[in-house]
Every structure is written in structure tokens, then in C-alpha cells.
C-alpha positions in Angstrom: 162.5 -141.6 -170.1 159.3 -142.4 -172.0 157.7 -145.7 -172.4 155.1 -146.5 -174.9 151.8 -147.9 -173.3 149.5 -150.3 -174.7 146.9 -147.7 -175.4 149.2 -146.0 -177.9 150.2 -143.1 -175.5 153.4 -142.5 -173.5 154.3 -143.0 -169.8 157.1 -140.9 -168.3 159.7 -141.9 -165.7 162.6 -139.9 -164.5 166.2 -140.7 -166.1 169.8 -140.2 -164.7 169.7 -136.5 -165.7 167.0 -135.7 -163.2 169.4 -135.9 -160.2 170.8 -132.3 -161.4 167.8 -130.4 -161.8 165.6 -128.3 -159.4 162.5 -128.5 -161.6 160.8 -131.2 -163.5 158.2 -130.6 -166.3 156.1 -133.5 -167.5 155.5 -132.8 -171.2 151.8 -133.1 -172.9 153.5 -135.2 -175.8 156.4 -137.1 -176.9 157.2 -138.1 -180.4 153.5 -136.8 -181.5 151.8 -138.8 -178.9 150.0 -137.9 -175.5 152.0 -138.4 -172.3 149.3 -139.7 -170.3 150.8 -141.5 -167.2 153.5 -140.9 -164.6 154.8 -144.4 -164.2 155.2 -146.7 -161.1 158.3 -145.6 -159.0 159.1 -142.9 -161.8 160.8 -140.5 -159.4 160.9 -142.5 -156.1 163.5 -141.5 -153.7 164.8 -138.6 -155.8 165.4 -135.8 -153.3 166.9 -133.0 -155.5 164.1 -131.5 -157.4 161.7 -129.0 -155.7 159.0 -128.4 -158.2 157.3 -130.6 -160.7 155.0 -129.1 -163.4 152.4 -131.7 -164.9 150.8 -131.2 -168.1 147.1 -131.5 -168.8 147.2 -134.9 -170.6 148.4 -136.7 -167.6 145.6 -139.1 -166.4 147.4 -141.4 -164.0 150.0 -141.0 -161.3 151.3 -144.4 -160.7 152.2 -146.1 -157.5 155.2 -144.8 -155.6 155.6 -142.2 -158.5 157.2 -139.6 -156.0 157.6 -141.7 -152.9 160.2 -140.2 -150.6 160.8 -137.2 -152.7 161.5 -135.1 -149.8 162.8 -132.0 -151.7 159.7 -131.7 -153.4 157.8 -128.6 -152.5 155.4 -127.9 -155.1 153.4 -129.9 -157.8 150.1 -129.1 -159.9 147.8 -132.0 -160.2 145.5 -131.1 -163.2 141.9 -132.0 -163.2 142.6 -134.6 -165.9 144.3 -137.0 -163.3 141.8 -139.6 -162.8 143.8 -142.0 -160.5 146.6 -141.2 -157.8 148.4 -144.4 -156.9 149.1 -145.9 -153.8 152.1 -144.3 -151.9 152.3 -141.8 -154.8 153.6 -139.0 -152.4 154.3 -140.8 -149.5 157.0 -139.0 -147.3 156.9 -135.8 -149.4 157.3 -133.9 -146.2 158.1 -130.6 -147.8 155.3 -130.7 -150.2 153.2 -127.6 -149.4 151.5 -126.5 -152.5 147.7 -126.1 -152.3 146.2 -128.5 -154.7 142.6 -129.7 -155.6 142.2 -133.4 -156.2 139.6 -134.4 -158.9 141.1 -138.0 -159.3 138.3 -140.6 -158.9 140.6 -142.8 -157.0 143.2 -141.8 -154.5 145.2 -144.7 -153.4 146.2 -146.0 -150.1 149.1 -144.0 -148.4 148.9 -141.7 -151.3 149.8 -138.6 -149.4 150.9 -140.2 -146.1 153.3 -138.2 -144.0 152.9 -134.9 -146.3 152.8 -132.9 -143.2 152.7 -129.5 -145.0 150.4 -130.3 -147.8 147.1 -128.2 -148.4 144.6 -130.5 -150.3 140.9 -129.8 -151.3 139.2 -133.2 -152.3 137.2 -132.4 -155.1 133.4 -133.9 -155.6 134.6 -136.2 -158.4 136.7 -138.2 -155.7 134.9 -141.5 -155.3 137.5 -143.7 -153.5 139.9 -143.0 -150.8 142.3 -145.8 -149.9 143.4 -146.6 -146.5 145.8 -143.9 -144.8 145.6 -141.9 -147.6 146.5 -138.8 -145.5 148.0 -140.4 -142.5 150.5 -138.1 -140.7 149.2 -135.0 -142.6 147.9 -131.9 -140.9 144.1 -132.5 -141.2 143.2 -128.9 -140.8 144.9 -128.5 -144.3 142.5 -131.2 -145.7 139.0 -129.9 -146.9 136.3 -131.6 -149.0 134.4 -129.5 -151.7 131.3 -131.7 -151.3 131.2 -131.9 -147.6 127.3 -133.2 -147.5 128.1 -136.1 -149.6 131.2 -137.2 -147.5 129.1 -136.7 -144.2 126.7 -139.1 -145.7 129.4 -141.7 -146.8 131.1 -141.4 -143.5 127.9 -141.8 -141.6 127.4 -144.4 -138.5 125.9 -146.7 -141.1 129.3 -147.7 -142.6 131.9 -149.4 -140.8 135.7 -149.0 -141.6 138.7 -151.3 -141.1 140.9 -148.3 -140.8 140.9 -144.5 -140.2 143.5 -141.9 -140.3 145.1 -143.1 -137.1 145.3 -146.8 -137.0 145.7 -147.0 -133.1 141.9 -145.4 -133.0 140.2 -147.9 -135.3 139.2 -151.6 -135.0 137.1 -153.5 -137.6 133.9 -152.5 -135.7 134.6 -148.9 -135.0 132.3 -146.6 -136.8 133.3 -142.9 -137.8 130.3 -141.5 -135.6 131.8 -143.2 -132.5 135.2 -141.6 -133.3 133.9 -138.1 -134.3 130.3 -137.7 -133.4 130.1 -134.5 -135.2 131.5 -136.0 -138.5 134.2 -133.5 -138.4 135.7 -134.2 -141.8 138.7 -131.8 -141.1 139.8 -134.8 -138.5 138.5 -137.6 -140.2 140.0 -139.2 -143.4 138.6 -142.9 -143.6 140.1 -145.8 -145.4 138.7 -147.5 -148.3 135.8 -145.3 -148.9 133.8 -146.2 -151.9 130.4 -144.9 -151.0 129.7 -141.8 -153.2 
């Protein structure tokens, strides 16, 4: 299903026929206009499809867009995506495809409990929401611009939350949790320092 947005482009959401397919393709255009957004709750809770192909026109993946899509194994997230909403892929436990993220903003809980996902966080990422990668295998998450993130995660900054809420308090610094600034282990909450 397609919905006309205020900017004259379209947003997409799964319709009833989505329950019977293994693969979903997000088109680049609909009725001659660009499709730029995967809407909030677009495919939430649908467990039947395994692969999603996203066009290069998509700029936003809405909140809860693929929340609870436990059958989802593979998705491409093009460099054109500027924002990944909160809980966008929450609970996609079988999502294992390697992907690079270039969105400037990754929302809170965006990839929460995606235990098999492999992600490279691009240098264009400027904001990571709280618990964005909670429950993930942290050795499968890498930063392309490690030096900038080490600086952003230095002891000068204090965080309310880190990847494991049991380890953090409002006054806990990243340095005291991980003195070596091991970014493969640490994914901080609400980072807007780059």
C-alpha cells in the first residue's frame, strides 16, 4: 500500500497480500513519483517474508517498520537512507545479512535483539539512540570511523544508558566501563557528539 506524503513523494506499508510472499521489493517509484519512506509499523509483526530489497530512493525507515519480523533474514539498507526509526528492526532475530549504515540517525532500540546481524556503522552516522544494538552480538558491529567514535565516547562524556542497562547509571562513563574504549563491546545510548 502506498500513501502520498506532504512532500509529494510516497510512503509504503505492507498490505494484506504481504502475508503470502517470501520476498518484498520496495519500489523506487509509484505512479511516477518517488517512494522515499518505509512508514511507521509498515511490516510490523509479519513473520512470513525472508528478504527485503529496498530501492535507492528510500530516505527514511519509520519507527517499528520491521519490528518483530522474525522471519526476516536479509535486507539491504542503501546509502540514501538518512534515518532509521526507533524499534525499526527490533526482534528481527534471524536478520543476518551484513550491511553498512550511513543514516545520520539510528533510533533507540533500532536493532535491539537482532542477535545475528552484522553491521558496519558508517562515518556519516551522527546519532545512535539508546539501546540501538542491545542484545546484538557486539563483535559483529564495527565502526568505519573508529577514531571519531573513540573521541565521542571518551571519558569527558557521560551517558544515561549503554548497551547493557544493568551496567550503567547516569554518572557512569564509558571509560570506566571499557577503559580501552573497545568499540566492538560498547554501543552507547543517545550519542550525538560527532
